[in-house]
N, C-alpha and C positions, 0 to 999 in steps of 0.2 A: 620745111621750116629752117630757116638759117639761125644759127647763134653766132652772136657778134664776139669776137674773141678779144680777150683783154691782154694786154702785154704790160710788161714790168721793167722798169728802167731805175737805174741808181744813177744819180746825177751829181757830180762835184762841179761847183761854180766857184770860179776864182775871179779876183779882181776887187774893186771897191764895192763889196757885196755885205757887209756887216755894218751896222750903224746907220742904214739907209732906208730902213724898211722893207728889205727885200723879203724877209720870211713873211710878215704880215701881208704883203702884196701878193706874194706867191699863194698864200693860202686863199686870198680873195679871188685870185683868178682860178685856181683849182676848184673851189667851191662853185664858181660860175660855170665852169666847163664840166664838172662831175668828175674830176680827178680824185681818185683816192690816194692817200699817202702820208708821209712824214716829212718834216723839214728840220733841220737844226744847223746852229753855227758848229764851226770845227775850231779847234785850238789854233789851227794854221791860218785863220781869217778866211777861210773857205766856207761854203755853204753846201751842206749835203742834203740831197732830196731823193726819197724813194717815191715813185710814182707809178700808179697803175691806171690804165684807161684803155678804151679802144684806139687803134691806130690813128684815126683821123684827129681824134681828141688829143692824143699824146703829141702829135705834130704841132698842133696849135699851142700846147702848154710849152713843149720845148723852144718853140719860136718865141714865147714870151720869156722864157729863162735866159735865153741868149741876149735880151736887152735888159731885162729887170725893170724896176722903177725908175722914175726920173733921176734920181741922185745916184744911181749905181752906175758902175762901169765894169761891165763884164769883159775880162781879157781872155779867158779860157774857161772851156767847158768840157768835162769828161763824161761820156755816157756809156754805160754798160747795161747789158740785159741780164735776166735771171729769171727763175721761176716764180710765177704768180703767187703772192702771199695772201690775196684777198683781204687786204686791210680795209677798214671801213672808216669813212670820213678821211679828212686832211688835217693832221695835228702838227702843231708847232711844238717840238721837243726842247726842252731847256737843260 
C-alpha cells in the first residue's frame, strides 16, 4: 500500500495582491483542490500563505498563486518548505 506524502510550503506573494480578492480566491482554489492551510495579508502589502497538500496538488496551487485573480499583479513569490503541521481546512486569517 502506498501512502501519499503531504508537503508543506510557506509562500509570500508580492505585487498588487491586497484589495483585489486574492485571499478569497486563493481560499476558493485551495478548497477546490483540497489544499489545507492559512492565508493572511501582511503589513508590507504582501500576502502570506501556509499550504499543505500532495505534491501534484501543491504544484497546481502554486501555479494559481503565481497569477492570482484577474485584478492581481504578482511580481514576486518566495516559496520555502518546512515540516508538515497537519492543518485542517483553509482559513483566511485577519
